[in-house]
C-alpha positions as CSV (number, residue, x, y, z in Angstrom):
1,M,123.4,103.4,112.7
2,S,127.0,104.0,111.9
3,L,128.2,107.2,110.3
4,G,130.4,105.0,108.1
5,L,127.4,104.0,105.9
6,E,127.6,105.1,102.3
7,F,124.4,106.0,100.6
8,F,125.8,106.7,97.1
9,A,127.2,104.1,94.7
10,P,129.6,102.8,93.6
11,L,132.7,104.9,94.8
12,P,132.8,104.7,98.6
13,S,134.7,108.0,98.9
14,D,132.0,110.1,97.3
15,F,128.9,110.0,95.2
16,D,129.8,107.9,92.2
17,H,128.5,110.5,89.7
18,L,129.9,113.4,91.7
19,A,133.3,111.7,91.7
20,H,133.0,111.0,87.9
21,A,132.2,114.7,87.3
22,V,135.1,115.9,89.3
23,R,137.5,113.5,87.6
24,Q,136.2,114.7,84.2
25,R,136.7,118.3,85.0
26,R,139.7,118.2,87.3
27,G,141.4,114.9,86.6
28,A,141.9,114.2,90.3
29,S,140.7,111.3,92.5
30,L,138.7,112.0,95.6
31,G,140.7,109.6,97.7
32,A,140.0,106.3,99.5
33,Q,137.1,105.3,101.5
34,V,136.9,106.9,104.9
35,D,135.2,106.0,108.2
36,L,132.7,108.9,108.6
37,R,132.4,108.4,112.3
38,S,136.2,108.8,112.7
39,V,136.1,111.8,110.4
40,G,133.4,113.4,112.6
41,E,135.4,112.8,115.8
42,R,138.6,114.2,114.3
43,T,136.7,117.3,113.0
44,Y,135.1,117.8,116.4
45,S,138.5,117.7,118.0
46,A,139.9,120.2,115.4
47,F,137.3,122.8,116.5
48,E,137.5,121.9,120.1
49,A,141.2,123.0,119.9
50,V,140.1,126.5,119.2
51,A,137.3,126.5,121.8
52,F,134.7,126.1,119.0
53,S,135.3,129.6,117.8
54,P,133.8,130.3,114.4
55,L,136.4,133.0,113.7
56,S,139.7,131.7,115.0
57,P,142.7,133.5,113.5
58,T,144.4,131.8,110.6
59,D,147.7,132.1,112.3
60,H,146.5,130.2,115.3
61,P,148.7,127.1,115.7
62,H,145.6,124.9,115.8
63,A,143.4,126.8,113.4
64,P,141.0,124.4,111.6
65,R,142.0,123.6,108.0
66,Q,139.8,123.9,105.0
67,R,139.3,120.1,105.2
68,D,137.9,120.5,108.8
69,W,135.4,123.0,107.6
70,R,134.5,120.8,104.7
71,N,133.9,117.9,107.0
72,L,132.1,119.9,109.7
73,P,128.6,118.4,109.0
74,Y,129.9,115.0,110.0
75,A,130.7,116.4,113.5
76,L,127.3,118.1,114.0
77,W,125.4,115.2,115.5
78,L,127.8,112.6,116.8
79,S,125.2,111.7,119.4
80,P,122.2,113.4,120.9
81,E,124.4,115.0,123.6
82,H,127.7,115.2,121.7
83,G,128.6,117.1,118.6
84,L,129.0,120.6,117.1
85,H,125.2,121.1,117.2
86,T,125.7,122.1,120.8
87,H,127.9,125.0,119.6
88,V,125.3,126.9,117.7
89,P,127.4,130.0,116.7
90,L,129.9,127.8,115.1
91,A,127.3,125.6,113.3
92,E,125.4,128.7,112.1
93,H,128.6,130.3,110.8
94,Y,129.3,127.2,108.7
95,L,125.8,127.2,107.2
96,R,125.5,131.0,106.8
97,D,129.0,131.9,105.6
98,T,131.4,129.0,105.1
99,L,129.2,126.7,102.9
100,P,128.1,129.5,100.5
101,A,131.7,130.7,100.2
102,A,132.7,127.1,99.2
103,L,130.8,127.7,95.9
104,A,133.6,130.0,94.8
105,T,136.3,127.4,95.5
106,R,138.0,125.4,92.8
107,R,136.1,122.2,93.7
108,P,132.7,123.0,95.3
109,L,131.5,119.4,94.7
110,K,133.9,118.2,97.3
111,W,131.7,120.0,99.9
112,A,128.5,118.3,98.7
113,R,129.1,114.9,100.1
114,A,129.2,115.8,103.8
115,V,126.2,118.1,103.5
116,L,124.0,115.5,101.7
117,H,125.1,112.5,103.9
118,T,124.4,114.5,107.1
119,Y,121.0,115.6,105.8
120,L,119.9,112.0,105.1
121,Q,121.6,110.4,108.1
122,H,120.2,113.0,110.7
123,F,116.9,113.8,109.1
124,A,115.0,115.6,111.8
125,P,112.5,118.2,110.5
126,D,111.6,119.2,114.1
127,D,115.2,120.3,114.9
128,P,115.7,124.0,114.1
129,L,119.4,123.5,113.3
130,F,118.6,120.7,110.9
131,V,116.1,122.9,109.2
132,Q,118.8,125.5,108.7
133,L,121.1,122.7,107.3
134,A,118.3,121.8,104.8
135,Q,117.9,125.4,103.7
136,S,121.6,125.8,103.2
137,A,121.8,122.5,101.3
138,R,119.0,123.5,99.0
139,R,120.7,126.8,98.2
140,F,124.1,125.1,97.7
141,F,122.7,122.4,95.3
142,A,120.6,125.0,93.4
143,D,123.7,126.9,92.4
144,A,124.8,126.5,88.8
145,R,128.3,125.8,89.9
146,V,127.0,122.5,91.4
147,M,124.1,121.6,89.2
148,Q,125.7,122.3,85.9
149,P,128.5,119.8,86.3
150,L,126.0,117.2,87.4
151,S,123.8,117.8,84.3
152,Q,126.7,117.3,82.0
153,T,127.6,113.9,83.4
154,E,126.0,110.6,84.3
155,A,124.5,112.3,87.4
156,F,121.1,112.8,86.0
157,G,119.7,110.5,88.6
158,L,121.0,112.5,91.5
159,Q,119.9,115.7,89.8
160,R,116.4,114.3,89.5
161,L,116.4,113.3,93.2
162,I,117.3,116.8,94.3
163,V,115.4,118.9,91.8
164,Q,112.3,117.0,90.8
165,L,111.7,115.0,94.0
166,E,112.8,117.8,96.3
167,L,115.0,115.6,98.3
168,L,116.3,118.5,100.3
169,N,112.9,119.9,101.3
170,P,112.2,118.2,104.7
171,E,108.4,118.8,104.3
172,R,108.0,117.6,100.8
173,G,111.0,115.4,100.1
174,P,109.8,112.2,101.9
175,Q,106.4,112.5,100.3
176,Q,107.8,113.0,96.9
177,V,110.1,110.0,97.1
178,A,107.3,107.9,98.5
179,A,105.0,108.8,95.7
180,D,107.7,108.2,93.1
181,I,108.4,104.7,94.4
182,L,104.7,103.8,94.6
183,A,104.3,105.0,91.0
184,L,106.9,102.5,89.7
185,P,105.5,99.8,87.4
186,S,104.8,96.7,89.3
187,A,107.4,94.7,87.5
188,T,110.2,97.3,88.3
189,P,112.2,96.3,91.4
190,M,113.2,99.0,93.8
191,S,116.8,98.2,93.1
192,T,116.3,99.7,89.7
193,W,115.0,102.9,91.2
194,Q,118.0,102.8,93.5
195,A,120.4,102.4,90.7
196,Q,118.8,105.2,88.6
197,H,119.4,107.6,91.5
198,A,123.0,106.5,92.2
199,L,122.2,105.0,95.6
200,T,123.5,102.0,97.5
201,A,121.4,99.6,99.6
202,S,122.5,101.6,102.7
203,F,120.3,104.5,101.6
204,W,117.2,102.6,102.7
205,L,118.5,102.4,106.2
206,N,118.7,106.2,106.8
207,P,116.1,108.3,108.7
208,F,115.1,110.1,105.5
209,A,114.2,106.8,103.7
210,R,112.4,105.6,106.9
211,Q,110.3,108.8,106.8
212,A,109.5,108.2,103.1
213,F,108.4,104.7,104.1
214,V,106.0,106.1,106.7
215,E,104.6,108.6,104.2
216,A,104.0,105.6,101.8
217,L,102.2,103.7,104.6
218,N,99.8,106.7,104.9
219,A,98.5,106.1,101.3
220,P,94.7,106.2,100.9
221,E,92.9,102.9,101.8
222,T,91.8,102.4,98.2
223,L,95.5,102.1,97.2
224,R,96.4,100.1,100.3
225,C,93.9,97.4,99.2
226,T,95.7,96.7,96.0
227,L,98.2,93.9,95.2
228,P,100.8,96.2,93.7
229,Y,100.9,98.4,96.8
230,I,101.1,95.4,99.2
231,Q,103.9,93.9,97.2
232,R,105.8,97.2,96.9
233,M,105.6,98.0,100.6
234,C,106.7,94.5,101.6
235,E,109.6,94.8,99.2
236,W,110.5,98.1,100.8
237,A,110.2,96.7,104.3
238,L,112.6,93.8,103.9
239,H,116.4,94.5,104.1
240,A,118.8,92.1,102.4
241,P,116.2,89.5,101.4
242,G,117.4,85.9,101.0
243,T,120.6,86.5,103.0
244,P,121.6,85.9,106.6
245,E,121.2,89.6,107.2
246,Q,117.5,89.6,106.1
247,R,115.5,91.6,108.5
248,F,112.7,94.1,108.8
249,R,114.2,97.5,107.9
250,Y,112.4,99.8,110.3
251,P,111.7,98.1,113.6
252,V,110.1,101.3,115.0
253,C,107.6,101.2,112.1
254,R,106.3,97.6,112.8
255,D,102.9,98.9,114.0
256,E,102.3,101.4,111.2
257,F,103.4,98.8,108.6
258,A,101.1,96.0,109.8
259,Y,98.2,98.4,110.5
260,S,98.5,100.0,107.0
261,L,98.3,96.6,105.3
262,L,95.7,94.9,107.5
263,S,93.3,97.7,108.6
264,P,91.4,97.7,105.3
265,W,90.3,94.1,106.2
266,F,89.3,94.4,109.8
267,E,85.6,94.4,108.9
268,R,85.7,92.6,105.6
269,T,87.5,89.7,103.8
270,P,89.9,90.4,101.0
271,A,89.8,88.5,97.7
272,P,91.7,85.1,98.0
273,E,94.6,86.3,96.0
274,V,95.1,89.4,98.1
275,Q,94.7,87.5,101.3
276,H,97.3,84.9,100.2
277,V,99.8,87.5,99.2
278,L,99.3,89.5,102.4
279,M,99.8,86.4,104.5
280,S,102.9,85.3,102.6
281,E,104.5,88.7,102.7
282,L,103.8,89.4,106.3
283,L,105.1,86.0,107.3
284,R,108.3,86.9,105.4
285,T,108.7,90.4,106.8
286,L,107.5,90.1,110.4
287,G,107.0,86.4,111.0
288,D,104.0,84.4,112.4
289,P,102.3,86.5,115.1
290,R,101.0,83.4,116.8
291,H,104.4,82.5,118.0
292,D,107.0,85.0,116.7
293,H,106.1,87.6,119.3
294,A,109.3,89.7,118.8
295,G,108.5,90.3,115.2
296,W,105.1,91.8,116.1
297,L,106.2,93.7,119.2
298,G,104.2,96.8,119.6
299,V,101.7,96.1,116.8
300,R,98.1,96.9,117.5
301,Q,95.9,93.9,118.6
302,E,93.5,94.4,115.7
303,A,96.2,93.7,113.2
304,I,97.6,90.7,115.0
305,A,94.1,89.3,115.5
306,T,93.3,89.7,111.8
307,L,96.4,87.9,110.5
308,S,96.2,85.2,113.2
309,R,92.6,84.5,112.2
310,W,93.7,84.0,108.6
311,L,96.6,81.8,109.6
312,T,94.3,79.7,111.7
313,A,92.0,79.2,108.7
314,R,95.0,78.4,106.6
315,T,96.3,75.8,109.2
316,L,92.9,74.2,109.2
317,D,92.8,74.0,105.4
318,A,96.3,72.6,105.2
319,F,95.4,69.9,107.7
320,F,92.4,68.8,105.7
321,E,94.4,68.8,102.5
322,I,97.0,66.6,104.2
323,L,94.2,64.2,105.1
324,Q,93.2,64.1,101.4
325,H,96.7,63.4,100.3
326,T,97.2,60.7,103.0
327,E,93.8,59.1,102.3
328,D,92.1,59.6,105.7
329,D,88.8,57.9,105.3
330,I,86.7,60.5,107.1
331,G,88.6,63.6,106.0
332,P,85.5,65.3,104.5
333,Y,83.6,64.7,107.7
334,R,86.3,66.2,109.9
335,R,86.6,69.2,107.6
336,R,82.9,70.0,107.7
337,F,82.7,69.5,111.5
338,W,85.6,71.8,112.5
339,E,85.1,74.4,109.8
340,A,81.5,74.9,111.1
341,Y,82.9,75.8,114.5
342,F,85.6,78.0,113.0
343,H,83.2,80.0,110.8
344,A,80.9,80.4,113.8
345,G,83.8,82.1,115.6
346,H,84.6,79.4,118.2
347,V,88.1,78.3,117.1
348,Q,90.6,80.7,118.5
349,Q,93.9,78.9,117.6
350,A,95.0,76.0,115.4
351,W,98.2,74.1,115.0
352,V,99.2,70.8,113.4
353,A,101.7,68.2,114.4
354,L,102.7,65.7,111.7
355,G,104.1,62.3,111.1
356,E,106.7,61.5,108.4
357,E,104.3,61.0,105.5
358,A,102.0,63.8,106.6
359,S,105.1,66.1,106.6
360,A,105.8,65.1,103.0
361,A,102.2,65.8,102.1
362,L,102.5,69.3,103.6
363,R,105.7,70.0,101.5
364,A,103.7,69.1,98.4
365,I,100.9,71.5,99.4
366,D,103.2,74.2,100.6
367,P,106.5,73.9,98.7
368,T,107.8,77.3,99.9
369,G,107.6,76.1,103.5
370,E,105.7,79.1,104.7
371,L,103.3,77.1,106.9
372,A,105.0,76.2,110.1
373,H,104.1,73.0,111.9
374,G,105.2,70.6,114.7
375,K,106.8,67.2,114.3
376,I,105.6,64.2,116.2
377,M,108.4,62.3,117.9
378,G,107.8,58.6,118.7
379,K,106.4,55.5,117.1
380,I,103.2,56.3,115.1
381,A,101.7,55.4,111.8
382,P,103.7,57.6,109.2
383,K,100.5,59.1,107.8
384,Q,99.2,60.2,111.2
385,C,98.9,63.8,112.2
386,V,97.1,65.8,114.8
387,L,95.0,68.9,114.6
388,M,95.3,71.0,117.8
389,L,92.6,73.5,118.5
390,R,92.1,76.0,121.2
391,M,88.4,76.6,121.9
392,G,87.5,78.6,125.0
393,H,89.3,76.9,128.0
394,L,89.7,73.6,126.1
395,L,92.6,72.3,124.0
396,L,91.4,69.6,121.6
397,C,93.7,67.2,119.7
398,D,92.1,65.4,116.8
399,W,94.2,62.4,115.6
400,S,93.9,61.3,112.0
401,H,93.7,57.8,110.6
402,Q,91.7,55.9,113.2
403,G,93.1,58.1,116.0
404,R,90.9,59.6,118.7
405,L,89.6,63.1,119.5
406,R,91.0,64.2,122.9
407,A,90.3,67.2,125.1
408,I,92.1,68.7,128.0
409,D,91.8,71.9,130.0
410,A,94.2,74.3,128.2
411,H,95.5,75.5,131.6
412,S,96.4,72.0,132.8
413,R,100.1,71.2,133.3
414,Q,99.6,68.2,131.1
415,A,98.2,70.2,128.2
416,P,100.6,70.4,125.2
417,K,101.6,73.9,124.2
418,L,100.7,75.2,120.8
419,Y,103.2,76.3,118.2
420,Q,106.0,74.0,119.3
421,A,108.5,72.6,116.7
422,Q,108.2,69.0,118.0
423,Y,106.1,67.0,120.4
424,E,106.8,63.7,122.2
425,L,104.1,61.2,121.7
426,H,102.9,61.2,125.3
427,E,102.3,65.0,125.1
428,L,99.6,64.5,122.5
429,R,98.1,61.4,124.2
430,F,97.8,63.1,127.5
431,A,96.0,61.7,130.6
432,T,92.8,63.8,131.2
433,P,89.6,63.6,133.2
434,L,87.7,65.1,130.3
435,D,85.9,62.1,128.9
436,F,83.9,62.0,125.7
437,N,82.6,58.5,126.6
438,Q,81.0,59.2,130.0
439,G,83.1,56.4,131.6
440,L,81.9,53.7,129.2
441,S,85.5,53.2,127.9
442,D,88.9,52.9,129.4
443,D,90.2,55.6,127.0
444,P,88.5,59.1,127.4
445,G,89.2,59.9,123.8
446,L,86.4,59.8,121.2
447,R,86.7,57.3,118.3
448,H,85.4,58.5,115.0
449,L,82.6,56.0,114.4
450,Q,79.6,56.2,112.1
451,S,80.7,59.4,110.5
452,H,78.1,59.2,107.7
453,L,75.3,58.9,110.4
454,G,76.7,61.7,112.5
455,G,77.8,59.3,115.3
456,W,81.0,60.8,116.6
457,Q,79.9,64.3,115.5
458,T,76.9,64.1,117.9
459,L,79.0,63.0,120.8
460,A,81.6,65.7,120.1
461,R,78.9,68.3,119.7
462,D,77.3,67.4,123.0
463,F,80.7,67.5,124.7
464,L,81.4,71.0,123.4
465,A,77.9,72.2,124.4
466,Q,78.4,70.8,127.9
467,H,81.9,72.3,128.5
468,L,81.7,75.5,126.4
469,G,78.1,76.3,126.1
470,I,78.3,76.1,122.3
471,T,75.4,74.5,120.4
472,L,75.4,74.1,116.7
473,A,72.8,72.2,114.7
474,I,73.9,68.7,113.7
475,D,73.0,69.4,110.1
476,D,75.5,72.2,110.1
477,L,78.2,69.7,111.1
478,M,77.6,67.2,108.3
479,P,78.7,67.3,104.7
480,S,76.0,67.7,102.1
481,A,75.8,68.1,98.4
482,A,75.7,71.9,98.9
483,N,78.8,72.1,100.9
């Protein structure tokens, strides 16, 4: 992340409220926006010119100026191998002597920006030099010559962040910020919290904010099961929502994020409302784990399997709702048959490919467009659609509206791939030696005849028993008044 990021709003050259305070008291502007990376490199060069001596004579032709000392924090960690952090005597002199002495200068607030930016941008509680920086920053901001001007201006938000939420305490700061955000009323967006503390959207991208996010993910399970928590964490996780820059804020936290939200449901089923919100939010933040593998890179398999199972159920339900909207005569029989196998744990994956009218029906069912699907290319009846199911080593394609049920070995070269955006007609009407009709028909696909008597259901059941060793009672595959 670039050192040019500004965490404090709205004046780019300093904290907005710090700048306001200085203008009120001194009547001077703090200057134009600067590139903090360039400032850091220039500052590094200034101290390099005196061999990084902490006590170079003031009459030295290249002696660092006060501005160089003020900007020294920007030069501490230019990269893991490059920066003034490798020159410990100089860095310690700044923290032990120079920064405390700055409190006696005419404008101590001008020193605050570099200290606070560096603390947030290079948050590393395991680094001894960073710990010294944090300690020096706490002492600096605790001084009345800094805090009093803040308390007399609009800077109450920044004051609260530092004093009440212990921002500058590496051990407690992230926990306190996390707890404060989780305690917000459900209707209050995080942008309000951000504005109250004089922060810009860039604040959420720094390592301190990321650590606070991790602390929030470690909330007790009783809290992680609640809708407000789920919605808040998903809001926090998404950067620039609704814009071309929308992305998951903390890629290294994908696993912790998904696991925190899904682990309460590994062994039980959430309430429908909770499940719906979780699915929608995780699709928005990480994508569909069944085909968006990059979005779920590194996430534990239990979390992926849980959401994939829910999405498979949702795909099945959407298919049967489409059949209802498009008036498929045997829709209820199809639903009962396939849901029986799903609830028995035999359906591993599900996908749908739709014709024109079927696509319109899905848009009516899912107006937000969350449920992805494939499009059938080629001349078919507009209402037709296909339910594609992976069961064991078989891939089954169940065509609606007088279409046939077809099966193929999932590893066959002719087998259509799941989760594609479009399918040519011949891909879904594949040639296959797997015959539902035992050679009694030229077409190996099964026609859906005598649904009310269990005709096709019995043949399909026997086929699945033969090829997969799965046997369900025929009564479990038929609709009844009870189901």
